[in-house]
N, CA and C of each residue as an Amber inpcrd file, in Angstrom:
protein
   624
  -0.8810000  11.0090000  -7.7830000   0.2810000  11.9150000  -7.8510000
   0.0730000  13.1200000  -8.7790000  -0.5770000  12.8090000  -9.9730000
  -0.6010000  13.9620000 -10.8850000  -1.6880000  15.0530000 -10.4040000
  -2.5310000  14.6130000  -9.5140000  -3.4080000  15.6680000  -9.0450000
  -2.5770000  16.7980000  -8.3330000  -1.5350000  16.4190000  -7.6160000
  -0.7330000  17.3070000  -6.7400000   0.0210000  18.1930000  -7.8290000
   0.4960000  17.6270000  -8.9010000   1.3200000  18.4620000  -9.7690000
   0.3350000  19.4240000 -10.5810000  -0.8150000  19.0080000 -10.8110000
  -1.7680000  19.8040000 -11.6610000  -2.1790000  21.0700000 -10.6630000
  -2.3740000  20.7480000  -9.3580000  -2.6340000  22.0080000  -8.5280000
  -1.3850000  22.7450000  -8.2250000  -0.2120000  22.2350000  -8.2690000
   1.0030000  22.9930000  -7.9850000   1.0840000  24.0700000  -9.1800000
   0.9070000  23.6230000 -10.4470000   0.9460000  24.3480000 -11.5810000
  -0.2740000  25.4420000 -11.7130000  -1.2000000  25.2210000 -10.8710000
  -2.5320000  25.9890000 -10.7640000  -2.4640000  27.1510000  -9.6980000
  -1.3820000  27.2330000  -8.9400000  -1.3520000  28.2570000  -8.0830000
  -1.4640000  27.6530000  -6.5860000  -1.3210000  26.3170000  -6.2570000
  -1.4060000  25.7540000  -5.0480000  -0.0740000  25.1920000  -4.7420000
   0.9310000  26.0370000  -4.1440000   2.3380000  25.5440000  -3.9220000
   2.3870000  24.6550000  -2.9200000   1.3980000  24.3690000  -1.9440000
   1.5890000  23.4410000  -0.8700000   1.0690000  21.9420000  -1.2470000
   0.4010000  21.8590000  -2.4480000  -0.0120000  20.6100000  -2.9620000
   1.2130000  19.5990000  -3.0660000   0.9720000  18.5030000  -2.6120000
   2.0010000  17.3660000  -2.6450000   3.0550000  17.5770000  -1.4690000
   2.6580000  18.4370000  -0.5250000   3.6060000  18.4700000   0.6660000
   3.4500000  17.2480000   1.5680000   2.4900000  16.4350000   1.4020000
   2.2580000  15.1940000   2.1950000   2.0790000  14.0510000   1.1670000
   2.3220000  12.8500000   1.6690000   2.3930000  11.6520000   0.8110000
   2.2320000  10.4360000   1.6820000   1.0760000   9.5970000   1.4220000
   1.0580000   8.3860000   2.0900000   0.9380000   7.3220000   1.0490000
   1.1170000   6.0650000   1.3190000   1.0970000   5.0420000   0.2570000
   0.8240000   3.6960000   0.6420000   0.5190000   3.4120000   1.8830000
   0.2210000   2.0580000   2.3520000   1.2750000   1.1140000   1.8970000
   2.6450000   1.2710000   2.4520000   3.6470000   0.4240000   2.0130000
   3.3180000  -1.0770000   2.2690000   3.5250000  -1.9060000   1.4000000
   3.2500000  -3.2850000   1.3660000   4.4080000  -4.2460000   1.2140000
   4.5260000  -5.2330000   1.8700000   5.5590000  -6.1840000   1.6540000
   5.1920000  -7.5700000   1.7760000   5.7630000  -8.4260000   1.1580000
   5.5320000  -9.9520000   1.2040000   6.4830000 -10.5800000   2.1800000
   5.9940000 -11.6100000   2.8760000   6.7870000 -12.5500000   3.6100000
   6.5620000 -13.9060000   3.2520000   7.5560000 -14.6550000   2.8440000
   7.2550000 -16.1380000   2.4290000   8.2900000 -17.1080000   3.0270000
   7.7770000 -18.2520000   3.0780000   8.7300000 -19.3720000   3.4890000
   8.3430000 -20.6350000   2.6500000   8.9940000 -21.7390000   2.9670000
   8.7990000 -22.9280000   2.2630000   8.2500000 -23.9390000   3.0720000
   7.2020000 -24.6850000   2.7310000   6.6230000 -25.7490000   3.4910000
   7.4220000 -27.0150000   3.4050000   7.5850000 -27.6040000   4.6320000
   8.3510000 -28.9410000   4.6070000   7.4550000 -29.8890000   3.8880000
   6.0440000 -29.8920000   4.1570000   5.1410000 -30.8910000   3.6570000
   3.9190000 -30.2120000   3.0040000   3.3440000 -30.7430000   1.9800000
   2.2340000 -30.0930000   1.4020000   2.5320000 -29.0240000   0.3830000
   1.5470000 -28.3700000  -0.2050000   1.6910000 -27.3940000  -1.1870000
   1.3970000 -26.0730000  -0.6310000   1.9950000 -25.0920000  -1.1750000
   1.9250000 -23.6640000  -0.7580000   0.6030000 -23.1080000  -1.2610000
   0.4760000 -21.8520000  -1.3190000  -0.7460000 -21.0300000  -1.7610000
  -0.5890000 -20.5120000  -3.1180000   0.1970000 -21.0700000  -3.9480000
   0.3460000 -20.5280000  -5.3120000  -0.8510000 -20.7490000  -6.2680000
  -1.6640000 -21.8770000  -5.8220000  -2.8070000 -22.1790000  -6.5830000
  -4.0670000 -21.5410000  -6.1110000  -4.0120000 -20.6940000  -5.0080000
  -5.2430000 -20.0820000  -4.4370000  -5.3750000 -18.6490000  -4.8940000
  -6.7560000 -18.2520000  -4.7040000  -7.0080000 -16.8600000  -4.8700000
  -6.2990000 -16.0700000  -3.9100000  -5.7890000 -14.7390000  -4.2110000
  -5.2410000 -14.0540000  -3.2900000  -6.2010000 -13.3040000  -2.3420000
  -5.7760000 -12.9320000  -1.1620000  -6.6750000 -12.1850000  -0.1010000
  -7.8130000 -12.9950000   0.1250000  -7.8300000 -14.3090000   0.3260000
  -8.9200000 -15.1060000   0.6840000  -9.1160000 -15.0960000   2.2060000
  -7.9060000 -14.9230000   2.8130000  -7.9940000 -14.8640000   4.3520000
  -7.1750000 -13.5980000   4.8030000  -7.8380000 -12.9210000   5.6600000
  -7.1060000 -11.6080000   6.0840000  -7.5870000 -11.1850000   7.6190000
  -6.8510000 -10.2180000   7.9740000  -7.1060000  -9.6650000   9.3410000
  -6.6910000  -8.1380000   9.3620000  -7.5760000  -7.3690000   9.6850000
  -7.2400000  -5.9030000   9.6610000  -6.9920000  -5.5710000  11.1620000
  -5.7100000  -5.3400000  11.4930000  -5.2620000  -5.0770000  12.7750000
  -5.3820000  -3.5340000  13.0740000  -6.4970000  -3.0630000  13.5390000
  -6.6420000  -1.5650000  13.5360000  -5.8110000  -0.9880000  14.5840000
  -5.5900000  -1.8720000  15.6850000  -4.6690000  -1.2520000  16.7550000
  -3.3940000  -0.8240000  16.2710000  -2.8130000  -1.6480000  15.2600000
  -1.4470000  -1.4210000  14.9700000  -1.3620000  -0.8740000  13.3720000
  -2.5090000  -0.6260000  12.9050000  -2.6700000   0.0360000  11.6220000
  -2.0510000  -0.9480000  10.4870000  -2.3990000  -2.2130000  10.5320000
  -1.7460000  -3.1690000   9.5160000  -2.8330000  -3.9690000   9.0580000
  -2.8470000  -4.3310000   7.7620000  -3.6880000  -5.2610000   7.1300000
  -2.9380000  -6.5110000   6.7740000  -3.2490000  -7.6380000   7.2510000
  -2.5710000  -8.9050000   6.8290000  -3.3730000  -9.8500000   5.9900000
  -2.8710000 -10.2630000   5.0530000  -3.7030000 -11.1780000   4.0610000
  -2.7490000 -12.3560000   3.4730000  -3.4380000 -13.3660000   3.0070000
  -2.7160000 -14.3800000   2.2950000  -2.6630000 -13.8420000   0.8900000
  -1.3890000 -13.8720000   0.3730000  -1.1800000 -13.5180000  -1.0120000
   0.1260000 -13.8940000  -1.4110000   0.3040000 -14.2480000  -2.7680000
   1.4460000 -14.6380000  -3.4850000   1.4100000 -14.1100000  -4.9250000
   2.3330000 -13.5530000  -5.4060000   2.5210000 -13.2520000  -6.7840000
   2.6070000 -14.4260000  -7.8390000   2.0730000 -14.2320000  -8.9010000
   2.2490000 -15.3220000  -9.9910000   3.7560000 -15.6100000 -10.1960000
   4.1400000 -16.7490000 -10.6120000   5.5630000 -17.2090000 -10.7210000
   6.5380000 -16.1450000 -11.3120000   6.0870000 -15.6450000 -12.4410000
   7.0290000 -14.6680000 -13.1220000   7.2950000 -13.4360000 -12.1580000
   6.2210000 -12.8910000 -11.6550000   6.4170000 -11.7400000 -10.7460000
   7.0930000 -12.0670000  -9.4490000   6.9210000 -13.2590000  -8.9690000
   7.6410000 -13.8580000  -7.6900000   8.9910000 -13.9770000  -7.9960000
   9.2790000 -14.4500000  -9.1990000  10.6700000 -14.7670000  -9.5620000
  11.4120000 -13.4300000  -9.7030000  10.8570000 -12.4180000 -10.2640000
  11.4520000 -11.1320000 -10.4040000  11.6760000 -10.4070000  -9.1850000
  10.7360000 -10.6750000  -8.2750000  10.7280000  -9.8770000  -6.9310000
  11.9200000 -10.5440000  -6.2500000  12.0940000 -11.7910000  -6.1040000
  13.1610000 -12.2200000  -5.1880000  14.3940000 -12.1630000  -5.8410000
  14.5340000 -12.0720000  -7.2450000  15.7190000 -11.8440000  -7.8900000
  16.2230000 -10.5000000  -7.6350000  15.2740000  -9.4580000  -7.5650000
  15.6340000  -8.1300000  -7.1700000  16.0470000  -7.9710000  -5.8490000
  15.4330000  -8.6390000  -4.8690000  15.6500000  -8.5710000  -3.5510000
  17.0410000  -9.3280000  -3.1460000  17.1490000 -10.4980000  -3.6010000
  18.2200000 -11.4610000  -3.1840000  19.4850000 -11.7510000  -4.2740000
  19.1490000 -11.2230000  -5.3980000  20.1860000 -11.3840000  -6.2790000
  20.3110000 -12.8760000  -6.7210000  21.5580000 -13.2030000  -6.9680000
  21.9550000 -14.6560000  -7.3940000  21.6930000 -15.6240000  -6.4920000
  21.5900000 -15.2340000  -5.2170000  21.2290000 -16.2750000  -4.1590000
  19.7970000 -16.9040000  -4.2920000  18.9390000 -16.1210000  -5.0880000
  17.5510000 -16.4770000  -5.2210000  17.3900000 -17.6370000  -6.2070000
  18.3810000 -17.8510000  -7.0660000  18.2520000 -18.9990000  -8.1720000
  17.9450000 -20.2520000  -7.6010000  18.3370000 -20.6200000  -6.5100000
  18.2280000 -21.9410000  -5.9500000  16.8310000 -22.1800000  -5.4570000
  16.0610000 -21.1790000  -5.4830000  14.6390000 -21.1460000  -4.7790000
  13.5530000 -21.2940000  -5.8280000  13.9430000 -21.0390000  -7.2130000
  12.9340000 -20.9350000  -8.1790000  12.1550000 -22.3500000  -8.4480000
  12.8080000 -23.4090000  -8.2350000  12.2340000 -24.6390000  -8.5310000
  11.1830000 -25.0150000  -7.4120000  11.2040000 -24.2090000  -6.2440000
  10.4590000 -24.5920000  -4.9820000   9.1520000 -23.8160000  -4.9320000
   8.8070000 -23.1240000  -6.0550000   7.5820000 -22.4100000  -6.0600000
   6.3300000 -22.9750000  -5.4890000   6.2460000 -24.2470000  -5.7810000
   5.0120000 -25.0640000  -5.4490000   4.9720000 -25.2140000  -3.8200000
   6.1290000 -24.9270000  -3.2170000   6.0530000 -25.1260000  -1.8520000
   6.0690000 -23.7370000  -0.9950000   5.9070000 -22.6280000  -1.8750000
   5.9260000 -21.4460000  -1.1360000   4.6030000 -21.0320000  -0.5140000
   4.7830000 -20.5780000   0.7050000   3.6200000 -20.1120000   1.3900000
   3.7270000 -18.6520000   1.6950000   2.9810000 -17.7350000   1.1900000
   3.3090000 -16.3160000   1.3080000   2.1310000 -15.4680000   2.0150000
   2.4160000 -14.5690000   2.7530000   1.5500000 -13.7090000   3.3010000
   2.0320000 -12.1560000   3.0990000   1.1910000 -11.3000000   3.1610000
   1.5380000  -9.9170000   2.9320000   1.0080000  -9.0450000   4.1480000
   1.7760000  -7.8950000   4.4150000   1.2420000  -6.8700000   5.3260000
   1.3160000  -5.5500000   4.5330000   0.0970000  -4.8840000   4.6520000
  -0.0090000  -3.4610000   4.2220000  -0.1860000  -2.5390000   5.4430000
   0.7600000  -1.6550000   5.4510000   0.9970000  -0.8540000   6.7130000
   0.3650000   0.6340000   6.4340000  -0.4780000   1.1440000   7.3480000
  -0.8130000   2.4960000   7.1070000   0.3560000   3.4980000   7.6550000
   0.8540000   3.9970000   6.6660000   2.0400000   4.8790000   6.9850000
   1.6660000   6.3100000   7.4120000   2.5400000   7.0790000   8.1320000
   2.3250000   8.4210000   8.2500000   2.7180000   9.1170000   7.0860000
   2.0950000  10.3650000   6.9250000   2.0930000  11.1690000   5.6170000
   3.3400000  11.9590000   5.4450000   4.4780000  11.4790000   5.7140000
   5.6890000  12.1950000   5.6160000   6.2450000  11.9230000   4.0760000
   6.1290000  12.8080000   3.2600000   6.6040000  12.6270000   2.0240000
   6.4450000  13.8940000   0.9680000   6.6950000  13.9270000  -0.2680000
   6.5300000  15.0740000  -1.0250000   6.4530000  14.6970000  -2.5090000
   5.6570000  15.3480000  -3.2890000   5.5620000  15.1900000  -4.6320000
   6.1120000  16.6080000  -5.2820000   7.1320000  16.4150000  -6.0280000
   7.7060000  17.8660000  -6.6340000   6.9130000  18.1590000  -7.8430000
   6.9400000  19.4940000  -8.2060000   6.5450000  19.8900000  -9.5040000
   6.9010000  19.1750000 -10.6350000   8.2280000  18.7330000 -10.5850000
   8.7250000  18.0110000 -11.8870000   8.4950000  16.5470000 -11.7690000
   7.6040000  16.0620000 -10.8800000   7.2760000  14.7730000 -10.8250000
   7.9520000  13.8500000  -9.9030000   9.0740000  14.2920000  -9.4390000
   9.9230000  13.5270000  -8.5000000   9.1270000  13.3090000  -7.1570000
   9.2460000  12.1450000  -6.6730000   8.5030000  11.7130000  -5.4580000
   9.5450000  11.2610000  -4.3950000   9.3700000  11.8530000  -3.2110000
  10.2350000  11.3310000  -2.0780000   9.3660000  10.9170000  -0.9370000
   9.8740000   9.9230000  -0.2710000   9.0690000   9.3540000   0.8230000
   9.9730000   9.0070000   2.0460000   9.6540000   9.3470000   3.0560000
  10.3060000   9.1600000   4.3080000   9.4340000   8.4230000   5.3330000
  10.0040000   7.3850000   5.8740000   9.2620000   6.4870000   6.9140000
   9.7110000   7.1050000   8.2350000   8.6890000   7.1940000   9.1250000
   8.8300000   7.6240000  10.4340000   9.2960000   6.6520000  11.3650000
   9.5990000   6.9900000  12.5170000  10.0140000   5.9080000  13.5450000
   8.8200000   4.9970000  13.8730000   7.5190000   5.7120000  13.8250000
   6.4850000   4.9020000  14.0450000   6.1410000   3.9630000  12.8820000
   6.3130000   4.3520000  11.7060000   6.3360000   3.4250000  10.5120000
   7.1540000   2.2120000  10.6830000   8.4830000   2.4990000  11.1130000
   9.3210000   1.3780000  11.3860000   8.9980000   0.4840000  12.3580000
   8.3610000   0.9150000  13.3820000   7.8770000  -0.0150000  14.4400000
   6.7590000  -0.8490000  13.8500000   5.9060000  -0.2110000  13.0210000
   4.8040000  -1.0370000  12.4180000   5.5210000  -2.1190000  11.4950000
   6.5400000  -1.7010000  10.6930000   7.0830000  -2.6630000   9.8250000
   7.6950000  -3.9380000  10.7390000   8.4430000  -3.6540000  11.7420000
   8.9860000  -4.7900000  12.5170000   7.8990000  -5.5800000  13.0990000
   6.8220000  -4.9710000  13.5990000   5.6840000  -5.7620000  14.0950000
   5.1260000  -6.6030000  13.1310000   5.0170000  -6.1730000  11.9030000
   4.3030000  -6.8700000  10.7820000   5.1040000  -8.0950000  10.4290000
   6.4670000  -7.8780000  10.3640000   7.4140000  -8.8740000   9.9480000
   7.2930000 -10.0120000  10.9440000   7.3380000  -9.7060000  12.1930000
   7.2320000 -10.7120000  13.3470000   5.8620000 -11.4960000  13.1990000
   4.8020000 -10.7340000  13.0060000   3.5740000 -11.4950000  12.9020000
   3.5330000 -12.4180000  11.5880000   4.0280000 -11.8910000  10.6330000
   4.0970000 -12.7640000   9.3440000   4.9710000 -13.9620000   9.5110000
   6.1020000 -13.8390000  10.0970000   6.8970000 -15.0710000  10.3580000
   6.1690000 -15.9590000  11.2050000   5.5730000 -15.5590000  12.3400000
   5.0240000 -16.4740000  13.2040000   3.8520000 -17.2510000  12.5180000
   3.1270000 -16.5890000  11.6080000   2.0230000 -17.1420000  10.9520000
   2.6740000 -18.3950000  10.0440000   3.7550000 -18.0530000   9.3140000
   4.4180000 -19.1130000   8.4070000   4.9650000 -20.1700000   9.2400000
   5.6210000 -19.8990000  10.3180000   6.2430000 -21.0010000  11.0740000
   5.1260000 -21.9200000  11.6990000   4.0980000 -21.3650000  12.1430000
   2.9880000 -22.1390000  12.7940000   2.3200000 -22.9760000  11.6140000
   2.3120000 -22.5350000  10.3320000   1.8070000 -23.1910000   9.2600000
   2.6080000 -24.2600000   8.7320000   3.8080000 -24.2900000   9.2760000
   4.7280000 -25.3980000   8.9010000   5.9990000 -25.1030000   7.9700000
   6.3530000 -23.7460000   7.8960000   7.4470000 -23.3570000   7.1320000
   8.6440000 -23.3560000   8.1060000  10.0010000 -23.6140000   7.4690000
  11.0800000 -23.6920000   8.1770000  11.4410000 -22.2570000   8.6720000
  11.5670000 -22.0720000  10.0120000  11.8090000 -20.8920000  10.6450000
  13.1390000 -20.2500000  10.1830000  14.1780000 -21.1410000   9.7160000
  15.3130000 -20.6110000   9.2320000  15.3820000 -20.1640000   7.7190000
  14.2470000 -20.4400000   7.1730000  14.1910000 -20.1550000   5.7080000
  12.9450000 -19.0710000   5.3760000  12.8560000 -18.0100000   6.0730000
  11.9260000 -17.0390000   5.8760000  12.4640000 -15.9430000   5.1460000
  11.6620000 -15.2770000   4.1970000  12.1210000 -14.1580000   3.5120000
  11.2250000 -13.0080000   3.4200000  11.7350000 -11.7760000   3.3110000
  10.9780000 -10.6260000   3.1920000  11.2210000  -9.8330000   1.9790000
  10.1930000  -9.3870000   1.2940000  10.4000000  -8.6370000   0.0970000
  10.6620000  -7.2170000   0.4430000  11.0250000  -6.5850000  -0.6460000
  11.0940000  -4.9760000  -0.5820000   9.6980000  -4.4270000  -0.5040000
   9.5360000  -3.1700000  -0.3370000   8.2810000  -2.4770000  -0.2640000
   7.7790000  -2.0540000  -1.5970000   6.4840000  -2.0410000  -1.6470000
   5.7590000  -1.4490000  -2.8510000   4.8150000  -0.5250000  -2.1040000
   4.3830000   0.6260000  -2.8890000   3.5200000   1.5860000  -2.3240000
   2.1830000   1.1450000  -2.9050000   1.3690000   0.4840000  -2.0710000
   0.1150000  -0.0760000  -2.4840000  -1.0370000   0.8540000  -2.8470000
  -1.2180000   2.0860000  -2.1740000  -2.1770000   3.1080000  -2.4570000
  -1.7180000   4.4850000  -2.3110000  -1.0190000   4.9070000  -3.2600000
  -0.4180000   6.2590000  -3.2480000  -1.6600000   7.3390000  -2.9880000
  -1.5320000   8.0540000  -1.9480000  -2.7420000   9.0490000  -1.6450000
  -2.1890000  10.2220000  -0.8030000  -3.2020000  11.0520000  -0.4070000
  -2.9540000  11.9660000   0.6710000  -2.1570000  13.1780000   0.1610000
  -2.1440000  13.4520000  -1.1340000  -1.2190000  14.5560000  -1.4370000
  -2.0580000  15.9750000  -1.5650000  -3.2460000  15.9560000  -1.6300000
  -4.0620000  17.1830000  -1.3850000  -5.2410000  17.0400000  -0.3600000
  -4.9560000  16.7210000   0.7860000  -5.7680000  16.1450000   1.8300000
  -6.9640000  16.9670000   2.0500000  -8.1170000  16.3690000   2.4630000
  -9.2420000  17.0660000   3.0420000  -8.8450000  17.8050000   4.3090000
  -9.2440000  18.9720000   4.4350000  -8.8580000  19.7280000   5.6620000
  -7.6020000  20.5290000   5.3400000  -6.8750000  20.2510000   4.2300000
  -5.7830000  21.0150000   4.0940000  -5.9220000  21.8070000   2.7050000
  -6.0350000  21.1830000   1.6440000  -6.1480000  21.9560000   0.4000000
  -7.7070000  21.7700000  -0.1920000  -8.5200000  20.8340000   0.3070000
  -9.9040000  20.7370000  -0.1620000 -10.8000000  20.6060000   1.1350000
 -12.0100000  21.0780000   0.9840000 -12.8220000  21.0100000   2.2250000
 -13.6300000  19.5900000   2.1080000 -14.5220000  19.5980000   2.9530000
 -15.4380000  18.2010000   3.1210000 -16.2490000  17.9410000   1.9280000
 -16.3880000  19.0370000   0.9960000 -17.1390000  18.8390000  -0.2430000
 -16.1490000  18.5900000  -1.4060000 -14.8510000  18.4550000  -1.0130000
 -13.7590000  18.1720000  -1.9980000 -13.3820000  19.4210000  -2.9450000
 -13.9130000  20.4510000  -2.4250000 -13.6110000  21.7210000  -3.1670000
 -12.4890000  22.5740000  -2.8010000 -11.6780000  23.0410000  -3.6280000
 -10.6210000  23.8070000  -3.1780000 -11.0210000  25.2660000  -2.8790000
 -10.0020000  26.0980000  -2.6010000 -10.3420000  27.5630000  -2.2950000
 -10.8520000  28.2830000  -3.4900000 -10.5100000  27.7120000  -4.7550000
 -11.1480000  28.3210000  -5.9280000 -12.3980000  27.7610000  -6.2680000
 -13.4710000  28.4850000  -6.3030000 -14.8440000  28.1160000  -6.3420000
 -15.1160000  27.1070000  -7.5970000 -15.7910000  26.0980000  -7.3700000
 -16.1480000  25.1580000  -8.3580000 -14.7980000  24.2980000  -8.8830000
 -13.7580000  24.4560000  -8.1490000 -12.5950000  23.5420000  -8.5880000
 -12.5130000  22.3020000  -7.5200000 -12.7920000  21.2200000  -7.9490000
 -12.7940000  20.1170000  -7.1140000 -11.7300000  19.0140000  -7.3230000
 -11.4650000  18.1300000  -6.4100000 -10.6180000  17.0060000  -6.6650000
 -11.2970000  15.7870000  -6.0250000 -11.1600000  14.6580000  -6.7270000
 -11.9040000  13.5660000  -6.2590000 -11.1080000  12.3470000  -6.6410000
 -10.1120000  11.8620000  -5.8700000  -9.4580000  10.6770000  -5.9990000
  -8.7620000  10.3830000  -4.8050000  -7.6790000   9.6170000  -4.7850000
  -7.1180000   9.0530000  -3.4120000  -6.2710000  10.2600000  -2.9340000
  -5.9630000  11.2350000  -3.6760000  -5.1780000  12.3560000  -3.1480000
  -5.7900000  13.0760000  -2.1100000  -7.1350000  13.0690000  -2.0170000
  -7.8800000  13.8560000  -0.8980000  -7.9730000  13.0850000   0.3380000
  -7.5250000  11.8930000   0.5490000  -7.6910000  11.1140000   1.7030000
  -6.7740000  11.8570000   2.7590000  -7.2810000  12.0800000   3.8980000
  -6.6050000  12.8150000   4.9970000  -5.5890000  11.9000000   5.5440000
  -5.5010000  10.6360000   5.4850000  -4.6360000   9.6330000   6.0380000
  -4.4910000   8.4720000   5.0500000  -3.5820000   7.5480000   5.3200000
  -3.3710000   6.3870000   4.5500000  -4.7140000   5.5280000   4.7820000
  -5.2120000   5.0910000   3.6350000  -6.4440000   4.2370000   3.7670000
  -6.2860000   2.9200000   4.4340000  -5.1220000   2.2770000   4.3640000
  -4.9130000   0.9910000   5.0220000  -5.6600000  -0.1480000   4.4810000
  -6.5650000  -0.0110000   3.5510000  -7.3630000  -1.0590000   2.8890000
  -7.5820000  -0.6510000   1.4420000  -7.8530000  -1.5080000   0.4960000
  -8.1620000  -1.1200000  -0.8630000  -9.1780000   0.0560000  -0.9040000
  -8.8090000   1.1620000  -1.4920000  -9.7240000   2.3640000  -1.6270000
 -10.6430000   2.4050000  -2.6650000 -10.8800000   1.4340000  -3.4890000
 -11.7970000   1.5650000  -4.7060000 -13.2630000   1.9840000  -4.3920000
 -13.8430000   1.2950000  -3.3500000 -15.1240000   1.6580000  -2.9810000
 -15.3300000   3.1280000  -2.3620000 -14.3720000   3.4380000  -1.6610000
 -14.2750000   4.7120000  -1.0300000 -14.3300000   5.8590000  -2.1820000
 -13.4400000   5.6080000  -3.1040000 -13.3900000   6.5830000  -4.3180000
 -14.7970000   6.6080000  -4.9760000 -15.5750000   5.4980000  -5.1210000
 -16.7670000   5.3620000  -5.7890000 -17.7300000   6.1840000  -5.0440000
 -17.7510000   5.9250000  -3.6580000 -18.7490000   6.8000000  -2.8880000
 -18.3340000   8.2880000  -2.7940000 -17.2030000   8.6120000  -2.7940000
 -16.8310000   9.9830000  -2.7470000 -17.3590000  10.6510000  -4.2780000
 -17.0870000   9.7620000  -5.3200000 -17.4690000  10.4910000  -6.7090000
 -18.9180000  10.4710000  -6.7130000 -19.7380000   9.4760000  -6.2880000
 -21.2270000   9.6850000  -6.3050000 -21.7060000  10.8380000  -5.3620000
 -21.0560000  11.0280000  -4.2940000 -21.4900000  12.1030000  -3.2230000
 -21.3080000  13.5910000  -4.0200000 -20.0260000  13.6400000  -4.6380000
 -19.6850000  14.8100000  -5.3900000 -20.6160000  15.0980000  -6.5700000
 -20.9600000  13.9230000  -7.3130000 -21.8150000  14.1210000  -8.4310000
 -23.1860000  14.6620000  -8.0070000 -23.7140000  14.1990000  -6.8500000
 -24.9310000  14.6290000  -6.4000000 -24.8760000  16.1420000  -5.9820000
 -23.7570000  16.6010000  -5.3960000 -23.6550000  17.9570000  -5.1090000
 -23.5890000  18.7690000  -6.3890000 -22.8800000  18.3110000  -7.3940000
 -22.7740000  19.1810000  -8.6680000 -24.0580000  19.1000000  -9.4970000
 -24.9480000  18.2780000  -9.3120000 -26.3890000  18.2950000  -9.8530000
 -27.0190000  19.4690000  -9.4080000 -26.8220000  19.7970000  -8.0200000
 -27.6420000  20.8320000  -7.4280000 -27.0970000  22.2800000  -7.7150000
 -25.7890000  22.3430000  -8.2080000 -25.2170000  23.6500000  -8.3930000
 -25.0220000  24.0450000  -9.8130000 -25.0650000  22.9860000 -10.6900000
 -24.6930000  23.2980000 -12.0250000 -25.9730000  23.8040000 -12.8780000
């Protein structure tokens, strides 16, 4: 986010005119028999649905974070669920969203989900629910969390404000972070950033 603001203050008024974030949400239910996945490592099982631009994975927050999440989403109605944490089975969906959003020079961020984004959300909720029900959760006791933006990115995209060498229109001024992604990554971007940084470092070695 700050890359866009730095460029805005440096004479690039269109920086921050786009914004993607891989909106992510949890879906959880309660098993009738057996234990949930609170004792397991997160993201041990997953599926990247490239056709629908969604990443599905097994994941549950630690109890304090889970507690706060459902308290925020459901208010006082969530209190009766706290003692059932051991029975919670939770999965999540990370949706590759369209780049409709904006970062203002004052740091304010706005994000608009498109009609296509909403279709992906509904598809993801239905898939998550089917997974949980088939795993033994009560179909009448399925819950959906609010969104978090998993991978804020795409505010100074390649092809818009930087070229394929990550250089702006100002000679020797480069950007190298998730802000240069031309579209939502859809998966954790850490390795992509490492590769981009190594590639840029190699280029800088030849010109400095």
